[in-house]
C-alpha positions in Angstrom: 8.2 -2.9 33.6 6.9 -3.3 37.1 6.9 0.2 38.9 7.1 -0.2 42.6 8.6 3.2 42.9 5.3 4.8 41.8 4.0 5.6 45.3 7.7 6.9 46.5 7.8 9.3 43.4 4.2 10.4 44.2 5.0 11.0 48.0 7.9 13.0 46.8 6.0 15.4 44.6 3.5 15.8 47.3 6.2 16.4 50.0 7.8 19.1 47.7 4.8 20.8 46.8 6.7 24.0 46.2 8.1 22.2 42.9 7.3 24.3 39.9 5.0 23.2 37.1 7.8 22.7 34.8 9.7 20.4 37.3 6.7 18.2 37.7 6.0 18.1 34.0 9.7 17.1 33.4 9.3 14.0 35.7 5.5 13.1 34.7 5.1 14.8 31.1 2.7 13.5 28.6 5.5 10.7 27.5 4.8 9.1 30.9 1.8 9.6 33.2 1.3 13.3 32.9 -2.0 12.8 30.6 -2.7 9.4 32.1 -6.3 10.0 33.2 -5.9 7.8 36.3 -9.3 6.7 37.4 -11.0 6.6 33.8 -11.8 3.2 34.8 -11.5 1.7 38.3 -12.7 -1.3 40.6 -11.7 -2.4 44.1 -11.8 -5.5 46.5 -11.5 -5.2 50.3 -7.8 -5.3 49.8 -6.9 -3.9 46.4 -7.6 -0.8 44.2 -7.4 -1.3 40.4 -7.0 1.6 38.2 -7.0 2.1 34.5 -5.0 4.8 32.9 -5.5 5.1 29.1 -3.4 8.2 28.6 -0.2 6.8 29.9 2.8 6.7 27.5 1.5 8.4 24.4 -1.9 6.9 25.2 -0.8 3.3 25.2 -2.5 3.2 28.7 -1.6 1.0 31.9 -3.4 -0.6 34.5 -2.3 -0.4 38.4 -3.0 -2.9 41.2 -2.6 -1.2 44.7 -2.7 -2.9 48.1 -5.2 -0.7 50.2 -3.2 -1.5 53.4 0.3 -1.3 52.0 1.1 1.4 49.6 4.4 -0.1 48.6 2.5 -3.3 47.3 1.9 -1.6 43.9 2.2 -3.1 40.4 1.5 -2.0 37.0 1.6 -3.0 33.4 4.6 -2.3 31.2 5.1 0.5 28.7 4.8 -1.2 25.3 6.6 -0.7 21.9 5.8 2.5 19.8 3.1 0.4 17.7 1.0 0.3 20.9 0.7 4.0 21.1 -2.9 5.3 21.1 -4.5 2.1 22.0 -6.1 3.0 25.4 -5.3 0.1 27.7 -7.4 0.8 30.8 -10.3 2.3 29.1 -12.7 -0.2 30.7 -12.0 -2.6 33.7 -13.9 -5.3 35.6 -13.0 -7.8 38.2 -13.5 -11.6 38.0 -11.7 -15.0 38.6 -9.9 -16.2 35.3 -7.0 -18.5 36.6 -8.6 -20.5 39.2 -7.1 -19.2 42.4 -8.9 -17.4 45.3 -7.7 -13.7 44.1 -9.6 -11.5 42.0 -8.3 -10.9 38.5 -9.1 -8.0 35.9 -10.4 -8.0 32.4 -9.0 -4.7 30.9 -10.3 -3.0 27.7 -8.1 -1.7 24.9 -10.7 -0.5 22.3 -7.9 0.6 19.8 -5.5 -2.2 20.2 -4.6 -5.2 17.9 -4.5 -2.9 14.8 -7.6 -0.8 15.9 -10.0 -4.0 16.0 -9.9 -3.8 19.7 -8.7 -6.0 22.5 -9.5 -7.1 26.0 -6.6 -8.5 28.3 -6.9 -10.7 31.3 -4.4 -9.9 34.1 -3.7 -11.3 37.4 -5.1 -9.0 40.1 -1.8 -9.0 42.1 1.1 -8.9 39.9 -0.6 -7.8 36.7 0.7 -10.8 34.7 -1.2 -11.4 31.5 -3.0 -14.5 31.5 -4.6 -14.2 27.9 -6.4 -11.9 25.6 -9.4 -11.6 23.2 -9.4 -9.4 19.9 -12.1 -8.0 18.1 -12.8 -8.8 14.3 -13.5 -5.4 12.9 -11.6 -2.2 12.6 -13.1 0.7 14.4 -15.8 -1.4 16.2 -14.3 -0.2 19.6 -14.3 -3.7 21.0 -13.5 -3.4 24.6 -15.2 0.0 25.2 -17.0 -1.4 28.0 -16.4 -4.6 30.0 -18.4 -6.6 32.7 -18.5 -9.9 34.4 -21.1 -12.2 35.7 -22.1 -15.7 35.5 -24.4 -15.4 32.5 -25.2 -19.1 32.0 -25.3 -20.3 35.6 -22.4 -22.6 35.7 -20.6 -21.1 38.7 -17.9 -19.7 36.5 -17.3 -16.1 35.6 -18.4 -15.0 32.1 -16.9 -11.9 30.4 -19.2 -9.5 28.6 -17.6 -7.2 26.1 -19.1 -4.0 24.4 -18.2 -2.9 20.8 -20.6 -0.1 20.2 -19.2 0.9 16.8 -19.5 -2.4 15.3 -21.1 -2.3 11.8 -23.1 -5.0 10.3 -22.6 -4.5 6.5 -25.4 -5.5 4.1 -25.3 -7.4 1.0 -22.9 -5.7 -1.8 -26.1 -5.1 -3.8 -27.7 -2.8 -1.1 -27.6 1.0 -1.8 -26.9 1.7 2.0 -25.2 0.4 4.8 -26.9 -0.6 8.1 -24.8 0.5 11.2 -25.7 -1.8 14.2 -23.9 -2.2 17.5 -22.5 -5.5 18.9 -22.4 -7.1 22.4 -20.2 -10.2 22.8 -20.4 -12.5 25.8 -17.4 -14.6 26.4 -18.1 -17.9 28.2 -15.1 -18.6 30.4 -11.9 -17.2 29.1 -10.1 -20.6 28.6 -13.1 -22.2 26.6 -13.4 -19.1 24.2 -17.1 -19.8 23.4 -19.1 -16.7 22.0 -22.5 -15.7 22.3 -23.2 -12.6 20.2 -26.0 -10.1 20.6 -26.5 -7.6 17.8 -28.3 -4.4 18.0 -31.6 -3.8 15.9 -31.5 -0.1 15.3 -28.9 1.8 13.2 -26.6 3.9 15.2 -27.9 2.8 18.7 -24.5 2.0 20.0 -25.4 -1.1 22.0 -22.6 -2.1 24.4 -21.6 1.5 24.9 -21.8 0.9 28.7 -22.3 -2.4 30.9 -22.7 -3.0 34.6 -21.8 -6.1 36.6 -24.7 -7.8 38.4 -24.5 -8.3 42.0 -26.3 -10.7 44.1 
């Protein structure tokens, strides 16, 4: 559901600042954006602001795209089915180019999505239409906890780097203990779906907990 009325509703709340806490809660309770945690992840271009709100709709999460020069030019992702509760869409966010046009798109982390294996969703930067998505392969790995975009292999195309800090490398069944490692996944061009994986070497080091884009 595209919510172009969001700015109008916010303006109304500000204009009627004498509204009681309960009136505001009724309109923006925890079942909507009351606990949305807007700004948990964010990015911006010269024209648009992108905001992750992992707490919206029973922690399904949302992502917003807003024109900085026209507040009515505002789009967001839709509320999903009940099965998407507690999946945290908007937990992480990074800008990139994934559909071949001249506008910035976004990669958005959803670390509890896809039955807790984690997911990263690619959206157009203007209307928030979904392009494609990537899913993790291990329950609880928190795939999508952090995302970054950079041209890793120097081919002139954007690559997506995805952190899965709780990934566990299980040893042989004959071993007495489990070795916990973290995993950093580098995705080379979303359409190609070619992976380069970097594993942590020390137990419980949480490799991939945070990532940063490279500029320049």
